[in-house]
C-alpha positions as CSV (number, residue, x, y, z in Angstrom):
1,M,24.0,-99.9,20.1
2,V,24.0,-103.6,21.1
3,P,22.1,-104.2,24.4
4,Q,24.4,-105.4,27.1
5,D,23.8,-107.8,29.9
6,P,22.6,-106.2,33.2
7,P,25.5,-105.6,35.6
8,Q,26.2,-108.6,37.7
9,P,26.9,-108.1,41.5
10,Q,30.6,-108.0,42.0
11,S,30.4,-109.1,45.7
12,S,32.3,-112.2,46.5
13,V,30.7,-112.5,50.0
14,E,30.3,-116.0,51.3
15,L,27.1,-117.3,52.8
16,P,26.6,-117.9,56.6
17,L,27.2,-121.2,58.3
18,L,25.2,-124.1,56.8
19,W,23.4,-121.8,54.4
20,A,25.4,-123.2,51.5
21,E,24.0,-126.7,52.4
22,T,20.4,-125.7,52.7
23,L,20.1,-123.0,50.1
24,P,19.7,-124.1,46.5
25,V,22.8,-123.7,44.4
26,Q,21.2,-121.4,41.9
27,D,20.3,-118.9,44.7
28,H,23.8,-118.6,46.3
29,K,25.0,-115.7,44.2
30,W,22.0,-113.3,44.2
31,V,21.1,-114.0,47.9
32,S,24.7,-113.3,48.9
33,A,24.7,-110.0,47.0
34,A,21.2,-108.9,48.2
35,L,21.6,-109.6,51.9
36,F,25.2,-109.4,52.9
37,K,28.2,-107.2,52.9
38,V,31.7,-107.3,54.3
39,G,32.0,-105.1,57.4
40,A,34.9,-103.0,58.6
41,S,36.2,-106.0,60.6
42,G,36.2,-108.2,57.5
43,K,33.3,-110.3,58.8
44,L,30.0,-111.0,57.1
45,E,27.2,-108.6,58.0
46,L,23.6,-108.0,57.0
47,R,22.9,-104.9,54.9
48,D,21.1,-102.0,56.5
49,C,17.9,-101.6,54.4
50,L,16.4,-105.0,54.7
51,Q,12.9,-106.0,53.4
52,L,10.4,-108.8,53.9
53,W,10.4,-110.2,50.4
54,Y,13.2,-110.5,47.8
55,N,12.7,-111.4,44.2
56,P,15.6,-112.9,42.3
57,P,17.0,-111.0,39.3
58,P,15.2,-112.0,36.0
59,P,17.0,-113.6,33.1
60,A,18.9,-111.2,30.7
61,L,17.2,-110.1,27.5
62,L,20.4,-110.9,25.5
63,Y,23.3,-113.2,26.3
64,H,26.8,-112.6,25.1
65,Q,28.2,-115.4,27.3
66,V,27.0,-119.0,27.8
67,P,23.6,-118.9,29.7
68,T,23.5,-120.6,33.1
69,P,20.4,-122.0,34.7
70,D,20.8,-119.9,37.8
71,R,18.6,-117.0,36.9
72,F,16.0,-119.2,35.2
73,F,15.4,-121.5,38.3
74,S,16.1,-119.2,41.2
75,H,13.6,-118.8,44.1
76,R,12.0,-115.9,46.0
77,L,13.3,-115.2,49.5
78,F,11.1,-114.5,52.5
79,L,13.2,-112.9,55.2
80,W,11.3,-113.2,58.5
81,M,13.1,-111.0,61.1
82,P,10.4,-109.2,63.1
83,Y,12.8,-108.1,65.8
84,R,15.2,-106.4,63.3
85,L,12.7,-105.3,60.7
86,W,10.0,-103.8,62.9
87,K,11.9,-103.2,66.2
88,V,9.1,-105.0,68.2
89,R,9.6,-105.9,71.8
90,L,9.7,-109.7,72.4
91,F,10.0,-111.4,75.7
92,C,11.4,-114.7,77.1
93,T,8.7,-117.3,77.7
94,N,10.6,-118.9,80.5
95,P,8.6,-118.4,83.8
96,T,11.7,-117.8,85.8
97,C,12.7,-114.9,83.6
98,T,9.5,-112.8,84.3
99,R,9.2,-111.5,80.7
100,H,12.8,-110.6,80.2
101,P,13.2,-108.9,76.8
102,L,14.9,-110.8,74.1
103,A,17.9,-109.6,72.0
104,G,18.8,-110.3,68.4
105,G,21.1,-113.2,67.9
106,G,21.6,-112.9,64.1
107,L,20.4,-115.1,61.3
108,H,19.4,-118.6,61.9
109,R,22.0,-121.0,60.6
110,R,19.7,-122.8,58.2
111,V,17.1,-121.8,55.6
112,R,14.0,-123.8,54.6
113,K,12.2,-124.3,51.3
114,V,8.4,-123.5,51.5
115,L,5.9,-125.2,49.3
116,D,3.8,-122.7,47.4
117,I,0.9,-123.1,44.9
118,D,3.1,-123.3,41.8
119,S,6.7,-123.2,43.1
120,Y,8.9,-123.2,46.2
121,Y,10.4,-120.1,47.9
122,I,13.1,-119.7,50.6
123,L,12.4,-118.9,54.2
124,A,15.2,-117.3,56.3
125,T,14.7,-116.2,59.9
126,E,16.6,-114.9,62.9
127,T,17.5,-116.2,66.3
128,L,16.6,-114.4,69.5
129,I,18.5,-114.8,72.8
130,C,17.5,-114.2,76.4
131,S,20.5,-112.6,78.2
132,K,19.1,-113.8,81.6
133,C,18.6,-117.5,81.1
134,R,20.6,-117.8,77.9
135,S,17.7,-119.5,76.1
136,S,17.5,-119.1,72.4
137,Y,14.4,-118.8,70.3
138,V,13.6,-118.9,66.5
139,S,11.4,-116.1,65.2
140,T,9.2,-118.7,63.5
141,G,8.2,-120.4,66.7
142,Q,4.7,-120.1,68.1
143,N,5.9,-118.6,71.4
144,I,7.3,-115.7,69.4
145,L,4.5,-115.4,66.8
146,Q,1.9,-115.1,69.5
147,Q,3.5,-112.1,70.9
148,L,3.1,-110.1,67.7
149,D,0.0,-108.0,66.9
150,L,-2.4,-109.1,64.3
151,A,-1.1,-106.9,61.5
152,H,2.5,-108.2,61.9
153,R,1.4,-111.8,62.7
154,S,-0.6,-112.0,59.5
155,E,2.6,-111.3,57.4
156,F,3.9,-114.7,58.4
157,R,1.9,-117.1,56.2
158,V,4.0,-120.3,56.6
159,I,3.1,-123.5,58.4
160,L,6.1,-125.4,59.6
161,T,6.6,-129.1,60.2
162,R,9.7,-131.1,61.1
163,K,10.9,-131.7,57.6
164,Y,8.9,-129.4,55.2
165,A,7.2,-126.0,55.2
166,C,4.0,-125.0,53.5
167,D,2.4,-121.7,52.4
168,I,-1.0,-120.9,53.9
169,R,-2.4,-120.4,50.4
170,V,-2.1,-124.1,49.7
171,I,-4.0,-125.1,52.9
172,R,-6.7,-122.6,52.1
173,L,-7.7,-124.7,49.2
174,L,-8.7,-127.5,51.7
175,R,-11.0,-125.2,53.7
176,E,-13.7,-125.2,51.0
177,R,-16.3,-127.8,51.9
178,T,-17.1,-129.3,48.5
179,L,-17.4,-132.9,47.3
180,G,-14.1,-134.4,46.3
181,N,-12.0,-131.6,47.8
182,G,-9.4,-133.6,49.7
183,P,-5.6,-133.8,50.2
184,A,-5.2,-136.2,47.3
185,R,-6.8,-133.7,44.9
186,I,-4.7,-130.9,46.2
187,V,-1.5,-132.9,45.7
188,S,-2.5,-133.6,42.1
189,Q,-3.2,-129.9,41.5
190,L,0.1,-128.9,43.1
191,K,2.0,-131.4,40.9
192,E,0.3,-130.0,37.8
193,N,1.1,-126.4,38.8
194,H,4.7,-127.1,39.7
195,S,5.2,-129.1,36.5
196,E,3.9,-126.4,34.3
197,E,6.0,-123.7,36.0
198,W,9.1,-125.9,35.7
199,L,8.5,-126.7,32.0
200,Q,8.0,-123.0,31.3
201,R,11.4,-122.2,32.9
202,V,13.1,-125.1,31.1
203,G,11.6,-123.8,27.8
204,R,12.9,-120.3,28.4
205,Y,16.4,-121.6,29.3
206,T,16.7,-124.0,26.4
207,S,15.5,-121.3,23.9
208,E,18.2,-119.0,25.1
209,C,20.8,-121.8,24.8
210,I,19.6,-122.5,21.2
211,A,19.8,-118.8,20.3
212,F,23.3,-118.6,21.8
213,K,24.4,-121.7,20.0
214,S,23.4,-120.3,16.6
215,N,25.9,-117.4,17.0
216,P,29.3,-118.0,15.4
217,S,32.1,-119.0,17.9
218,L,35.5,-120.6,17.8
219,L,34.7,-123.5,20.2
220,P,31.3,-125.2,20.6
221,P,29.6,-123.9,23.8
222,K,28.9,-126.2,26.7
223,F,25.6,-125.7,28.5
224,Q,24.7,-126.8,32.0
225,E,21.8,-129.2,32.6
226,P,18.7,-127.6,34.2
227,P,17.9,-128.7,37.8
228,Q,15.5,-131.5,38.3
229,P,11.9,-130.7,39.3
230,E,11.3,-130.5,43.0
231,V,9.4,-133.3,44.8
232,I,5.9,-132.5,46.1
233,P,5.1,-134.0,49.6
234,S,2.5,-136.7,50.0
235,F,-1.2,-136.1,50.7
236,K,-0.7,-137.4,54.2
237,W,1.7,-134.6,54.9
238,I,-0.8,-132.1,53.4
239,L,-3.4,-133.5,55.8
240,T,-1.0,-133.1,58.7
241,V,-0.4,-129.4,57.8
242,Y,-4.1,-128.9,57.5
243,S,-4.6,-130.1,61.1
244,H,-1.8,-127.7,62.2
245,D,-3.7,-124.9,60.5
246,I,-6.9,-125.9,62.4
247,L,-5.0,-125.9,65.7
248,N,-3.6,-122.4,65.0
249,R,-7.2,-121.1,64.3
250,L,-8.8,-123.0,67.1
251,E,-9.6,-119.8,69.1
252,D,-11.2,-118.2,66.1
253,I,-13.2,-121.3,65.3
254,N,-14.4,-121.5,68.9
255,A,-15.4,-117.9,68.9
256,H,-17.3,-118.3,65.6
257,I,-19.2,-121.4,66.9
258,T,-20.0,-119.8,70.3
259,S,-21.3,-116.6,68.7
260,T,-24.4,-118.5,67.3
261,Y,-27.6,-118.0,69.2
262,G,-31.4,-118.3,68.7
263,S,-34.7,-117.6,70.3
264,I,-36.3,-121.0,69.6
265,L,-34.1,-124.0,70.4
266,K,-34.4,-127.7,69.6
267,L,-32.6,-130.3,71.7
268,D,-32.3,-133.8,70.4
269,S,-30.1,-136.9,71.1
270,T,-29.1,-139.8,68.8
271,K,-27.0,-143.0,69.0
272,K,-26.3,-143.2,65.3
273,I,-23.1,-141.0,65.5
274,T,-21.7,-142.8,68.5
275,K,-22.0,-146.2,66.8
276,K,-19.6,-144.9,64.1
277,L,-16.8,-144.2,66.6
278,S,-13.7,-146.4,66.1
279,G,-10.3,-146.9,67.6
280,P,-9.7,-145.8,71.2
281,A,-12.9,-143.7,71.2
282,K,-15.1,-146.7,70.5
283,G,-17.5,-147.4,73.3
284,T,-16.6,-144.3,75.3
285,A,-20.0,-142.5,74.5
286,Q,-23.6,-143.6,74.1
287,W,-25.3,-140.4,73.0
288,L,-24.7,-137.4,70.9
289,T,-26.8,-134.4,72.0
290,S,-27.2,-131.3,69.9
291,V,-29.0,-128.0,70.4
292,G,-30.0,-126.1,67.3
293,N,-31.9,-122.8,66.6
294,E,-34.8,-121.9,64.4
295,V,-32.7,-121.6,61.3
296,G,-31.0,-124.9,61.5
297,Q,-27.7,-123.7,63.0
298,V,-26.1,-125.9,65.7
299,L,-25.3,-124.1,68.9
300,I,-23.5,-127.0,70.7
301,S,-22.9,-130.7,70.4
302,V,-21.7,-133.0,73.2
303,L,-20.9,-136.7,73.5
304,T,-22.1,-138.2,76.8
305,A,-22.2,-141.6,78.4
306,N,-25.9,-141.2,79.3
307,E,-28.7,-138.8,78.3
308,G,-29.6,-137.6,81.8
309,P,-27.1,-136.0,84.2
310,G,-24.5,-135.9,81.5
311,L,-26.3,-132.9,80.0
312,D,-26.0,-130.7,83.1
313,Q,-22.6,-129.1,82.1
314,M,-23.9,-128.6,78.5
315,A,-27.0,-126.7,79.8
316,A,-25.0,-124.6,82.3
317,G,-22.5,-123.7,79.6
318,L,-25.2,-122.7,77.2
319,V,-26.9,-120.5,79.8
320,Q,-23.6,-118.9,80.7
321,R,-22.9,-118.2,77.0
322,Y,-26.1,-116.2,76.6
323,Q,-25.4,-114.3,79.8
324,K,-21.8,-113.4,78.9
325,A,-22.8,-112.2,75.5
326,G,-25.8,-110.2,76.8
327,V,-28.2,-112.0,74.4
328,V,-31.9,-112.2,75.2
329,P,-32.6,-115.8,76.5
330,P,-34.6,-118.1,74.2
331,I,-38.4,-118.2,74.6
332,A,-39.0,-121.9,73.7
333,L,-37.1,-125.2,73.8
334,Y,-38.5,-128.2,71.9
335,V,-37.4,-131.7,73.1
336,D,-38.3,-135.3,72.4
337,C,-39.1,-136.3,76.0
338,G,-39.2,-135.0,79.6
339,C,-41.2,-132.0,78.8
340,C,-44.4,-132.6,80.8
341,K,-45.1,-133.3,84.5
342,E,-48.3,-133.1,86.4
343,V,-46.8,-131.6,89.6
344,G,-43.7,-129.5,89.9
345,E,-41.0,-128.8,87.4
346,T,-39.4,-131.4,85.1
347,K,-35.7,-132.3,85.3
348,L,-35.2,-130.6,82.0
349,K,-36.8,-127.4,83.2
350,M,-34.6,-127.5,86.3
351,R,-31.5,-128.1,84.2
352,F,-32.2,-124.8,82.4
353,S,-33.1,-123.0,85.6
354,G,-31.0,-120.0,84.4
355,W,-33.8,-119.3,82.0
356,P,-36.9,-119.1,84.2
357,D,-39.2,-117.9,81.4
358,L,-38.2,-120.7,79.0
359,T,-41.1,-122.7,77.7
360,V,-40.3,-126.5,77.3
361,R,-42.5,-128.3,74.8
362,L,-42.6,-131.6,72.9
363,D,-41.6,-131.1,69.3
364,I,-44.1,-131.9,66.6
365,W,-42.3,-134.8,65.0
366,H,-42.1,-136.7,68.3
367,F,-45.8,-135.7,68.9
368,M,-46.7,-137.4,65.6
369,R,-44.6,-140.4,66.5
370,R,-46.5,-140.8,69.8
371,L,-49.8,-140.9,67.9
372,A,-48.4,-143.4,65.5
373,V,-47.7,-145.9,68.3
374,G,-51.3,-147.0,68.0
375,C,-50.7,-148.3,64.5
376,T,-50.5,-152.1,64.0
377,T,-47.1,-151.8,62.3
378,D,-45.2,-149.1,60.4
379,A,-45.1,-151.5,57.4
380,H,-48.8,-151.2,56.9
381,Q,-49.9,-150.1,53.5
382,L,-51.7,-147.0,54.8
383,Y,-49.0,-146.0,57.3
384,P,-47.3,-143.4,55.0
385,T,-50.7,-142.0,54.1
386,F,-51.6,-141.7,57.8
387,M,-48.4,-139.8,58.6
388,A,-48.8,-137.5,55.6
389,R,-52.5,-136.7,56.5
390,M,-51.5,-136.2,60.1
391,S,-48.9,-133.6,59.1
392,A,-51.5,-131.8,57.0
393,C,-53.8,-131.7,60.0
394,I,-51.0,-129.9,62.0
395,F,-49.4,-127.7,59.3
396,E,-50.6,-125.5,56.6
397,W,-48.9,-123.5,53.9
398,D,-48.8,-119.7,54.2
399,A,-51.6,-118.3,52.0
400,E,-49.6,-115.3,50.9
401,D,-46.6,-117.4,49.9
402,V,-48.8,-119.8,48.0
403,A,-50.5,-117.0,46.1
404,L,-47.2,-115.6,45.0
405,L,-46.0,-119.0,43.9
406,R,-49.2,-119.5,41.9
407,R,-48.7,-116.2,40.2
408,A,-45.1,-117.0,39.3
409,K,-46.1,-120.5,38.0
410,K,-48.8,-119.0,35.9
411,E,-46.4,-116.5,34.3
412,Q,-43.9,-119.3,33.7
413,L,-46.5,-121.5,31.9
414,K,-47.8,-118.5,30.0
415,Q,-44.2,-118.0,28.6
416,Q,-44.2,-121.7,27.6
417,N,-47.5,-121.1,25.5
418,W,-49.8,-123.0,27.9
419,P,-53.5,-122.1,27.7
420,A,-55.3,-120.4,30.6
421,L,-55.6,-122.9,33.5
422,S,-57.9,-123.0,36.4
423,E,-56.6,-122.7,40.0
424,R,-57.0,-126.5,40.5
425,E,-55.2,-127.3,37.2
426,L,-52.5,-124.8,38.1
427,D,-51.9,-126.5,41.5
428,R,-51.2,-129.8,39.7
429,H,-48.1,-128.1,38.0
430,I,-46.7,-127.0,41.3
431,T,-44.4,-129.7,42.8
432,K,-43.7,-130.4,46.4
433,E,-40.1,-129.3,46.0
434,E,-41.3,-125.9,44.7
435,L,-43.7,-125.5,47.7
436,A,-40.9,-126.4,50.2
437,L,-38.5,-124.1,48.5
438,H,-40.6,-121.0,48.1
439,C,-43.4,-121.2,50.8
440,R,-43.4,-121.2,54.6
441,R,-45.4,-123.5,56.8
442,R,-47.2,-122.7,60.0
443,T,-49.4,-124.5,62.5
444,R,-53.1,-124.4,62.2
445,G,-53.8,-123.6,65.9
446,E,-54.8,-125.9,68.8
447,A,-58.6,-126.0,68.3
448,K,-58.4,-126.7,64.5
449,T,-55.6,-129.2,64.9
450,I,-57.6,-131.3,67.5
451,L,-60.7,-131.2,65.3
452,L,-58.8,-132.4,62.1
453,L,-56.9,-135.1,64.0
454,D,-60.1,-136.4,65.5
455,Q,-61.7,-136.6,62.1
456,L,-58.7,-138.4,60.7
457,L,-58.6,-141.0,63.5
458,W,-62.3,-141.8,63.3
459,E,-62.1,-142.0,59.5
460,L,-59.2,-144.5,59.6
461,M,-60.8,-146.5,62.4
462,S,-63.5,-147.5,59.9
463,D,-63.3,-149.8,57.0
464,K,-61.2,-147.1,55.2
465,G,-58.4,-147.9,57.5
466,K,-57.9,-151.5,56.3
467,D,-55.4,-152.6,53.6
468,A,-56.1,-155.0,50.7
469,L,-56.0,-158.0,53.0
470,G,-58.4,-156.5,55.5
471,V,-55.7,-155.7,58.2
472,P,-56.7,-152.6,60.1
473,L,-54.2,-149.7,60.4
474,F,-54.9,-149.2,64.1
475,N,-54.6,-151.7,67.0
476,S,-58.0,-151.5,68.8
């Protein structure tokens, strides 16, 4: 038995108003048969059992008539009709209607093509009408999508702009923070994916045409030209869609940022970032102040015109965030200035008055910088040595971590056929990067730190603190 072509839909139903202009020609026939029927009144009606996604019929296995490019280049259909598919209750957003329920107004008169990773698909939606104020809404609008629960809202994965539409899977490629991952690279990848998909369909269509042409016939067959490849939007449009995606996720991003806490905080301000502001924002801020925790996460960053009273709202908001979340307040706050006062409380302590048990201290880096003020110049030959020795007076490596690192390094050298090394020789093979990566640092304690710093200062005040030209490191 010779295989026959799959049965073609016999419906001659026409498409709704303006669908024939916005729907690709190769999709007219199968979309008409899949969605519509002729009602008892002779008018066009939607079928009863609708679904969210429709896949076009695949090409036939064998052709006994001239192949046409319709089945080879057809698109998927995404039917977004939450009111009809799920029977959800949607309300008018007009304040004068006081949440009057919306009613279905039928299919929207146009369809849109949506950019996907390797092809386009068709988006069809419905119109909703308020019987009280006669306002009309499209189901793809944000005022309608925000009324859906999370499960149904997540089914809509399209970001719409005025001219084009984009699938969320394309924009997710831009969320990865890697070097070189930008809109221009995404556009190049999309062009490659779409070209490969189009060439594959062209190859399948032309192979069927060649196979049909080899069959004997009275007249030479005439084949239709395949459609042209679809245009990919520019990288500027991709960047615009990405900004829309960020705005749609703004509440989630804000919740993720404000759920970061810590028990040991560090507050610091800088002018380096504000100097890079350009355009209308140039000159509007002088300081960027950030608060981080003990693991390097940033809790909050604000731009202010000055470093003093401009931080009151930031401090009050940070205290309120801890209180609302029921998180234990931090125990210490390290700053670069304003931490000490002989009588009464400092302005910084009063600013964080919501945390009465908070200890405000000068951070160690600025403590070292204050000691370095006594140097003649930071260009002195011994200045880097002084800063490194001063850091060693304050910090020490954790003994347990160093012992584990030595053991691991010894086993590594043993596998490389090194002879047995003493502890001093073994330490020469341990780099600073390995120490910083695998070992923790801790402070030596107040008494020992003062003793070591005193010894360092007296040592460098002698002739050992002079460079090759005899210039002393410290200004007497």
